[in-house]
C-alpha positions in Angstrom: -125.7 -29.2 108.6 -128.1 -29.5 111.5 -126.0 -31.9 113.6 -123.1 -30.6 115.8 -120.6 -33.0 117.2 -117.9 -32.0 119.6 -114.3 -32.2 118.3 -115.5 -33.0 114.7 -113.9 -30.9 112.0 -114.4 -30.5 108.2 -111.4 -29.8 106.0 -111.4 -28.7 102.3 -109.7 -31.2 100.0 -108.9 -30.1 96.4 -107.2 -33.3 95.4 -107.7 -37.0 96.0 -104.3 -37.1 97.8 -105.5 -34.6 100.4 -108.7 -36.5 101.0 -106.8 -39.8 101.5 -104.5 -38.1 104.0 -107.5 -37.0 106.0 -108.9 -40.5 105.8 -105.6 -42.0 107.1 -105.4 -39.3 109.8 -108.9 -40.3 111.1 -108.0 -44.0 110.9 -105.0 -43.4 113.2 -107.3 -42.2 116.0 -109.5 -45.2 115.8 -109.4 -47.4 118.9 -108.4 -51.1 118.5 -107.7 -53.7 121.1 -106.8 -57.4 121.3 -109.7 -59.7 122.3 -109.8 -63.5 122.7 -111.3 -63.7 119.1 -109.4 -61.0 117.3 -105.9 -59.6 117.7 -106.9 -56.2 116.3 -110.5 -55.8 117.1 -112.2 -52.5 116.3 -113.5 -51.0 119.4 -115.4 -48.2 117.7 -117.3 -47.5 114.5 -115.7 -45.3 111.8 -117.4 -42.8 109.6 -115.6 -40.8 106.8 -117.8 -38.3 105.1 -117.1 -36.5 101.8 -119.0 -33.4 100.8 -118.8 -32.7 97.0 -119.9 -29.5 95.3 -119.8 -29.1 91.5 -120.7 -26.2 89.3 -120.7 -26.2 85.5 -118.9 -23.3 83.9 -121.4 -20.7 82.6 -124.3 -21.8 84.7 -125.8 -20.7 88.1 -126.7 -24.3 89.2 -124.7 -26.0 91.9 -124.9 -29.8 92.4 -124.2 -31.0 96.0 -123.7 -34.6 97.1 -122.5 -36.4 100.2 -120.7 -39.7 100.6 -120.7 -41.6 103.9 -118.1 -44.4 104.1 -119.0 -46.4 107.3 -117.0 -49.2 108.8 -119.0 -50.8 111.6 -117.4 -52.6 114.5 -118.6 -56.2 114.6 -121.1 -57.4 117.1 -119.8 -59.6 119.9 -121.2 -62.4 122.0 -119.7 -61.9 125.4 -119.9 -65.6 126.4 -117.6 -66.4 123.4 -115.1 -63.6 123.9 -115.0 -63.9 127.7 -114.4 -60.1 127.7 -114.2 -58.3 131.0 -113.4 -54.9 132.4 -113.0 -52.2 129.7 -113.4 -54.7 126.9 -116.8 -55.8 128.2 -117.9 -52.1 128.6 -116.9 -51.5 124.9 -118.7 -54.6 123.7 -121.9 -53.4 125.4 -121.7 -50.0 123.6 -120.9 -51.6 120.3 -123.8 -54.1 120.5 -126.1 -51.3 121.8 -125.3 -49.0 118.9 -125.8 -51.8 116.3 -129.1 -52.6 117.9 -130.2 -49.0 117.5 -129.1 -49.1 113.8 -131.1 -52.3 113.3 -134.2 -50.6 114.8 -133.9 -47.9 112.2 -133.4 -50.4 109.4 -136.5 -52.4 110.6 -138.6 -49.3 110.8 -137.5 -48.2 107.2 -138.2 -51.8 106.0 -141.8 -51.7 107.4 -142.3 -48.3 105.8 -141.1 -49.7 102.4 -143.7 -52.5 102.7 -146.4 -49.9 102.9 -147.1 -50.1 106.7 -148.2 -46.9 108.4 -144.9 -46.2 110.1 -144.4 -42.5 110.8 -141.6 -42.4 113.4 -138.1 -43.6 112.5 -135.9 -43.8 115.6 -132.9 -41.9 114.2 -132.3 -40.0 117.5 -131.6 -43.2 119.6 -127.9 -43.0 118.9 -125.3 -40.6 117.6 -124.4 -42.9 114.7 -128.0 -43.1 113.4 -128.4 -39.4 113.8 -125.3 -38.7 111.6 -126.3 -41.3 109.0 -129.9 -40.1 108.9 -129.7 -38.8 105.3 -128.0 -42.1 104.2 -130.7 -44.4 105.5 -133.9 -44.2 103.5 -135.0 -41.2 101.4 -132.8 -39.4 98.9 -129.8 -41.6 98.9 -128.2 -44.8 97.5 -127.2 -47.3 100.2 -124.8 -50.2 99.7 -123.8 -52.7 102.4 -120.9 -55.1 102.4 -121.2 -57.8 105.1 -118.2 -59.8 106.3 -118.7 -63.2 107.9 -116.6 -65.8 109.6 -116.6 -69.2 107.8 -115.9 -71.1 111.0 -118.7 -73.5 111.9 -118.6 -72.2 115.5 -119.6 -68.7 114.3 -122.7 -69.9 112.4 -125.1 -67.9 114.6 -123.2 -64.7 114.0 -123.1 -65.4 110.2 -126.8 -66.0 110.0 -127.5 -62.9 112.1 -125.3 -60.8 109.7 -127.2 -62.3 106.7 -130.6 -61.3 108.2 -129.4 -57.8 108.9 -128.0 -57.4 105.3 -131.3 -58.7 104.0 -133.2 -56.1 105.9 -130.9 -53.4 104.5 -131.6 -54.6 101.0 -135.3 -54.3 101.5 -135.2 -50.6 102.3 -136.4 -48.6 99.3 -134.9 -45.2 98.5 -136.2 -42.3 96.3 -133.1 -40.9 94.6 -133.0 -37.5 93.0 -130.2 -35.0 92.0 -129.5 -32.3 94.5 -129.3 -29.2 92.4 -129.9 -25.7 93.4 -129.4 -22.2 92.0 -126.6 -20.2 93.7 -127.9 -16.6 94.3 -124.3 -15.3 94.5 -123.5 -16.7 91.0 -126.7 -15.2 89.6 -125.9 -11.8 91.1 -122.3 -11.9 89.8 -123.6 -12.8 86.3 -126.2 -10.1 86.2 -123.7 -7.5 87.3 -121.4 -8.5 84.5 -124.3 -8.3 82.0 -125.4 -4.8 83.2 -121.8 -3.5 83.0 -121.5 -4.9 79.5 -124.8 -3.4 78.4 -123.7 0.0 79.8 -120.5 -0.1 77.7 -122.4 -1.1 74.6 -124.9 1.7 75.2 -122.2 4.3 75.7 -120.5 3.2 72.5 -123.8 3.4 70.6 -124.3 7.0 71.9 -120.8 7.9 70.7 -119.4 8.8 74.1 -115.7 9.6 74.1 -115.1 8.0 77.4 -116.6 4.8 78.7 -116.8 4.4 82.5 -116.0 0.9 83.6 -116.5 -0.2 87.2 -113.3 -1.6 88.6 -113.3 -3.9 91.7 -111.2 -3.2 94.7 -109.1 -6.3 94.0 -108.3 -5.1 90.5 -107.4 -1.6 91.8 -105.0 -3.1 94.4 -103.4 -5.3 91.7 -102.9 -2.3 89.4 -101.5 -0.1 92.2 -99.0 -2.9 93.0 -97.9 -3.1 89.4 -97.4 0.7 89.2 -95.4 0.7 92.5 -93.1 -2.1 91.1 -92.6 -0.1 87.9 -91.8 3.1 89.8 -89.3 1.2 91.9 -87.6 -0.1 88.8 -88.5 -3.8 89.3 
């Protein structure tokens, strides 16, 4: 697309198993650490993106879609975790990126309410830049919020509920992403022209009908002839 990220790669997956293997591979590189509140705390957000392309047989129309699966690292109150050193630095980055995400959600919510809000701060962070086409606009957005039932964590639970409520208020305009593939159109038209030439030659009573053969077909036939000549 229009965003380039260092060390990010995209791989073709023809089966569900291949896609899951890529998901597990990405999960192994995710950074986790032990904190005073969590034995396996996520120290980074995780985004798994699936690009899907579908074409109906016999048509020139291609349908494209994209699925973002996002696992956000939870916000942390430093005075509760008593984090220090590298953990404190990571907590600051996590809270900062979540704050930028909330700024985008608030801006989209204001736009949904009819307020004159032209600028949406997607560029404030890498995460909001990547998720730009999944927040507002032509997309469906679902959020699952997890909360701690402990009474001591009531402030965090209320904050999470408010954030989820803001996300729910964002309105999207969903439409199917369909486009005509020019390569498929060209291929189909070439086949039709070749077929019409054959029919025209037969109608004229020509003894010999010239048929265009692709280079791939020529190579295939030459290989068959060589195998026959070699006695295989």
